[in-house]
C-alpha positions in Angstrom: 1.3 4.8 -18.8 2.5 1.7 -19.5 1.3 -1.2 -17.4 3.6 -3.8 -16.2 2.0 -7.4 -16.4 2.5 -8.9 -12.8 0.2 -11.7 -12.4 -1.6 -12.2 -9.4 -0.5 -15.4 -7.7 -0.4 -17.2 -4.5 -0.8 -20.8 -3.4 -3.1 -19.4 -0.7 -4.3 -16.2 -0.4 -7.6 -15.0 -2.4 -6.3 -13.0 -5.6 -8.9 -10.3 -4.2 -5.9 -10.2 -0.8 -3.5 -8.9 -3.8 -5.1 -6.1 -4.1 -5.0 -3.1 -2.1 -7.8 -2.6 0.6 -10.0 0.3 0.2 -8.7 3.2 2.4 -11.5 5.1 4.6 -9.5 8.6 3.6 -9.6 8.0 0.1 -13.5 7.6 -0.9 -14.4 10.7 -3.5 -17.8 10.9 -5.2 -18.3 11.8 -8.6 -19.0 15.7 -8.7 -17.0 17.8 -11.0 -13.3 19.0 -9.1 -13.4 22.7 -9.9 -9.3 23.5 -9.7 -9.6 27.6 -11.1 -6.2 27.7 -9.8 -4.4 24.8 -11.0 -3.6 24.2 -7.6 -3.2 20.3 -8.2 -2.1 20.8 -11.5 0.7 18.1 -12.5 3.6 20.2 -12.2 2.7 20.8 -8.4 1.5 17.2 -7.8 4.7 16.1 -9.3 7.0 18.8 -7.3 5.1 17.2 -3.9 5.5 13.6 -4.9 9.2 14.4 -5.4 9.6 16.0 -2.3 8.4 13.4 -0.4 9.8 10.8 -2.3 13.2 12.0 -1.9 12.5 12.6 2.0 11.8 9.0 2.1 14.9 8.2 0.2 17.3 10.2 2.4 15.7 8.2 5.3 16.5 5.1 3.8 19.9 6.2 3.2 20.2 7.0 6.5 19.4 3.4 7.9 15.9 3.0 8.3 15.1 -0.7 7.9 11.5 -0.1 6.3 12.2 2.5 4.0 15.0 0.5 2.6 13.1 -2.4 2.0 10.8 -0.1 0.2 13.2 1.1 -2.0 14.7 -2.3 -2.7 11.8 -3.6 -3.5 10.9 -0.1 -5.9 13.9 -0.9 -8.2 15.7 1.7 -10.2 13.1 2.6 -12.2 11.5 5.3 -10.0 12.9 8.9 -11.0 11.7 7.8 -14.2 8.3 7.0 -13.4 7.2 9.8 -10.8 6.3 12.6 -13.5 4.4 9.7 -15.2 2.6 8.8 -11.8 2.2 12.5 -10.9 0.3 13.3 -14.1 -1.7 10.4 -13.3 -2.4 11.3 -10.0 -3.1 14.9 -10.6 -6.0 13.5 -13.5 -7.5 11.8 -10.7 -7.3 14.9 -8.6 -9.5 16.9 -11.0 -12.2 14.6 -11.0 -13.1 15.0 -7.3 -14.0 17.8 -5.2 -11.6 19.5 -3.4 -11.2 18.5 0.6 -12.3 20.9 3.5 -9.7 22.9 4.4 -6.6 21.4 3.1 -3.4 22.3 4.0 -1.5 24.6 1.6 1.7 22.4 1.3 4.2 20.1 2.8 3.1 16.9 4.3 1.7 18.0 7.4 -1.9 17.2 5.8 -3.4 18.0 2.6 -5.7 15.1 3.0 -6.9 15.6 -0.6 -3.5 15.1 -2.2 -2.7 12.0 0.2 -6.3 10.3 -0.9 -5.5 11.3 -4.3 -2.1 9.1 -4.0 -4.2 6.5 -1.9 -6.4 6.0 -5.0 -3.6 6.4 -7.6 -1.6 3.4 -5.8 -4.7 1.1 -5.7 -5.6 2.0 -9.2 -1.8 1.0 -10.5 -1.8 -2.5 -8.5 -5.5 -2.9 -9.5 -4.0 -2.3 -13.8 -0.6 -4.8 -12.5 1.5 -1.7 -12.4 3.2 -3.0 -9.2 6.0 -0.8 -10.0 4.1 2.2 -10.2 2.2 1.7 -7.3 5.0 1.2 -5.4 6.6 4.1 -6.1 3.2 6.0 -4.9 3.6 4.2 -1.7 7.4 4.9 -0.9 6.0 8.5 -1.4 3.1 7.9 1.0 5.6 6.8 3.8 6.8 10.4 4.3 2.8 11.4 5.6 2.4 10.6 9.0 -1.4 10.5 8.3 -0.6 8.0 5.3 2.1 5.9 7.0 0.2 2.6 8.1 -2.1 2.7 4.8 1.4 2.8 2.9 3.2 -0.1 4.8 -0.3 -2.4 4.1 0.0 -1.6 0.9 3.7 -2.3 0.6 3.5 -5.8 1.8 0.5 -6.6 -0.4 3.0 -5.4 -3.6 5.7 -7.2 -2.0 3.7 -10.6 -2.3 2.9 -10.0 -5.9 6.1 -9.6 -6.8 6.8 -13.1 -4.8 9.5 -10.7 -2.1 8.3 -12.4 0.9 10.8 -11.0 2.6 10.3 -7.4 2.1 6.3 -8.2 2.7 7.2 -9.4 6.0 9.1 -6.5 7.0 6.0 -4.1 6.0 3.2 -6.1 7.4 5.2 -6.5 10.9 5.8 -2.7 10.8 2.8 -2.2 10.3 1.8 -4.4 13.2 3.8 -2.5 15.7 2.7 1.1 14.6 -1.1 -0.4 16.0 -2.6 -1.0 12.6 -5.3 -3.6 12.9 -6.6 -4.6 9.7 -6.6 -8.8 9.3 -4.8 -8.6 6.0 -1.3 -7.8 7.8 -1.4 -10.8 9.7 -2.6 -13.1 7.1 0.5 -11.8 5.3 2.5 -12.3 8.1 1.2 -15.8 8.3 2.3 -16.5 4.8 5.5 -15.4 5.0 6.2 -16.7 8.5 5.0 -20.3 6.6 7.3 -19.7 4.0 10.5 -19.4 6.8 9.3 -22.5 8.3 8.5 -20.5 11.5 5.2 -22.5 12.6 4.9 -21.3 15.9 4.9 -17.8 14.4 2.7 -18.5 11.4 0.2 -19.8 13.5 0.2 -16.7 15.5 -0.7 -14.7 13.3 -3.2 -16.6 11.1 -5.1 -17.0 14.9 -4.8 -13.2 15.2 -6.5 -12.8 11.1 -9.4 -15.0 12.0 -10.2 -13.1 15.5 -10.0 -10.0 14.0 -12.1 -10.5 10.7 -14.6 -13.2 12.4 -17.7 -11.5 12.4 -17.3 -8.3 9.9 -18.4 -9.1 6.6 -15.7 -6.7 5.4 -13.1 -8.6 6.0 -14.7 -12.3 5.1 -11.8 -12.6 2.3 -9.3 -12.4 4.8 -11.5 -14.3 7.0 -11.2 -17.6 4.4 -7.8 -16.9 3.5 -6.9 -17.3 7.3 -8.8 -20.7 7.7 -7.4 -21.9 4.9 -3.8 -21.5 6.0 -4.4 -22.9 9.2 -5.7 -26.0 7.4 -2.8 -26.0 5.7 -0.3 -25.1 8.2 -1.6 -27.8 10.4 -2.4 -30.7 8.3 -0.5 -30.2 5.5 2.8 -31.6 7.3 
């Protein structure tokens, strides 16, 4: 897949915070993936991805604010990109072992397909193909068990596209749904700073620091929150 040269840029967040965070359900080992029935062939994955994407698009047209923001972020290239993204996901799935007792179809289960899509979104974002990552994340919004992670991913992608308005929508919805990753508060705090909402920015950044403190996994989030608080309090 051709990569898009979207630069990492942020006046305050480390570049590491502009990458998608690891998803607990997307950790694979390197064992060979045996798929004699072709269950995860390119056509199968493309059909699932296309169906999920279409359902999410219908909800956006019906007025869902978050999904409308997601598809606005995605732009017009999604339909052409879906087959390419599906082929990449199918290739990823073939390299990894099948999940235990996967659901046969649809957005209700299939942990293996979801995990493959999550891993592919992270890989696309890491390679600079933010548009491809957004396409996958829009589809993942259709799976209830993947929606929160997709929202956080979309918030980060929106920042990479300098779309602070959309990033704030995704981060706030993630938090409203009970998401606990401190990076969401970092994103929301930075966006509130851009909007010159000092009180709300300070609240989010303090929440990020509290959530990140004492957990080495979130040391980058803690540093970012502290740096942004210093900027907010002493930057004039």
